[in-house]
NULOMI-247304 format. One record per residue (C-alpha): residue in one letter; x, y, z. Coordinates in steps of 0.25 Angstrom, whole numbers, plus 5000, padded with zeros to 4 digits. Layout:
// residues N
  type     X     Y     Z
     a     X     Y     Z
...
END
This chain:
// residues 165
  type     X     Y     Z
     m  4892  5027  4927
     a  4905  5032  4933
     p  4915  5021  4934
     d  4919  5013  4948
     p  4932  5018  4953
     r  4942  5005  4958
     i  4948  5010  4971
     a  4958  5002  4977
     i  4967  5004  4990
     v  4981  4999  4993
     p  4982  4999  5007
     g  4996  4996  5014
     s  5005  5002  5024
     y  5013  5007  5014
     d  5023  5011  5025
     p  5031  5013  5017
     v  5025  5011  5003
     t  5036  5005  4993
     n  5036  5003  4980
     g  5029  4989  4980
     h  5016  4998  4987
     v  5019  5007  4974
     d  5017  4996  4963
     v  5005  4991  4970
     i  4998  5003  4971
     s  5002  5009  4958
     r  4996  4995  4953
     a  4984  4996  4959
     a  4983  5011  4953
     g  4982  5004  4941
     m  4971  4995  4945
     f  4960  5005  4951
     d  4956  5018  4949
     e  4960  5022  4963
     v  4970  5018  4972
     v  4971  5020  4987
     v  4984  5018  4994
     a  4979  5015  5007
     v  4989  5018  5019
     v  4986  5011  5031
     n  4988  5020  5044
     a  4987  5007  5055
     s  4992  4995  5050
     v  4989  4983  5059
     r  4998  4975  5052
     k  5012  4981  5052
     t  5020  4989  5062
     k  5019  5004  5064
     s  5022  5010  5051
     l  5035  5019  5050
     f  5028  5030  5041
     e  5017  5036  5045
     v  5004  5034  5036
     e  5005  5048  5031
     e  5019  5047  5028
     r  5015  5033  5019
     v  5005  5041  5012
     e  5015  5050  5007
     m  5024  5041  5002
     i  5012  5034  4995
     e  5008  5045  4989
     s  5021  5047  4986
     a  5024  5036  4978
     i  5009  5033  4972
     g  5009  5049  4967
     h  5009  5045  4953
     l  4997  5036  4954
     p  4984  5046  4950
     n  4974  5034  4957
     v  4982  5032  4970
     s  4980  5039  4983
     v  4984  5036  4996
     d  4975  5036  5010
     p  4980  5031  5024
     f  4970  5023  5031
     d  4967  5014  5044
     t  4955  5005  5043
     l  4953  4991  5037
     v  4957  4992  5022
     v  4944  4989  5016
     e  4936  4998  5026
     y  4946  5007  5019
     a  4945  5003  5005
     r  4930  5003  5007
     r  4929  5019  5010
     r  4938  5022  5000
     g  4929  5014  4990
     a  4940  5005  4984
     k  4937  4990  4980
     a  4950  4987  4981
     i  4962  4985  4990
     v  4975  4982  4983
     k  4987  4975  4990
     g  5001  4970  4984
     l  5005  4957  4986
     r  5020  4954  4986
     a  5020  4940  4993
     i  5012  4930  4997
     s  5014  4933  5011
     d  5007  4947  5006
     f  4995  4937  5000
     e  4991  4931  5013
     y  4991  4944  5021
     e  4984  4950  5010
     f  4974  4938  5008
     e  4970  4938  5022
     m  4968  4952  5022
     n  4960  4953  5010
     q  4950  4942  5014
     l  4948  4950  5027
     n  4946  4962  5018
     r  4935  4952  5009
     r  4929  4951  5022
     l  4927  4966  5027
     a  4924  4972  5011
     p  4921  4961  5001
     d  4921  4973  4992
     v  4934  4977  4992
     e  4943  4968  4984
     s  4959  4967  4986
     v  4967  4967  4974
     f  4982  4960  4978
     v  4994  4966  4967
     m  5006  4959  4968
     a  5019  4967  4969
     s  5028  4969  4957
     p  5039  4960  4959
     q  5050  4972  4961
     y  5041  4976  4975
     s  5038  4959  4978
     f  5047  4962  4990
     l  5045  4975  4994
     s  5037  4980  5008
     s  5037  4991  5016
     s  5042  4984  5028
     g  5054  4981  5021
     i  5056  4993  5013
     k  5057  4998  5029
     e  5067  4986  5032
     m  5075  4990  5020
     a  5075  5005  5023
     t  5079  5005  5037
     f  5093  4996  5034
     g  5096  5004  5023
     g  5091  4995  5011
     d  5090  5003  4998
     i  5073  5004  4996
     r  5072  5016  4984
     d  5069  5006  4974
     l  5059  5000  4983
     v  5050  5013  4989
     p  5045  5025  4983
     e  5057  5035  4983
     e  5050  5044  4994
     v  5047  5030  5003
     a  5062  5028  5003
     t  5067  5043  5009
     r  5056  5043  5020
     l  5059  5029  5024
     q  5074  5033  5026
     e  5070  5044  5033
     a  5059  5037  5042
     l  5072  5026  5045
     a  5080  5038  5049
     r  5072  5044  5060
END
């Protein structure tokens, strides 16, 4: 009998991708046979994205190119519908603080109601990234803060270009 591949999705807006995101994605890649970074194209929770979905996909692909079992794909449906369509058994989410836990706990309960066959897996942020958020990065970059150690190199360049427009 052929092995049952374990597929996980790591959903998010990734506007932009940070080193914290890359850390969670890399760790998920070590736990699952296949990982799909699912880039949400239409978020109801957040404001309009700074980067278009195609730009976010490109930046993530550049940042995770060293991970052979990871791919990137945009989506615009319920995350559990997307997970099922991809054959994923798990949704991986990174947690930084209590506020992340509260939100993700609520989402987990809703997702379990819709798709009890899809598990949520929570990965605690590495200490050096426990404060990091895309919105914080954009704010720092807007006011000239040094973000080079917090995001992949290409993201730092593209973020400065986008903010200069």
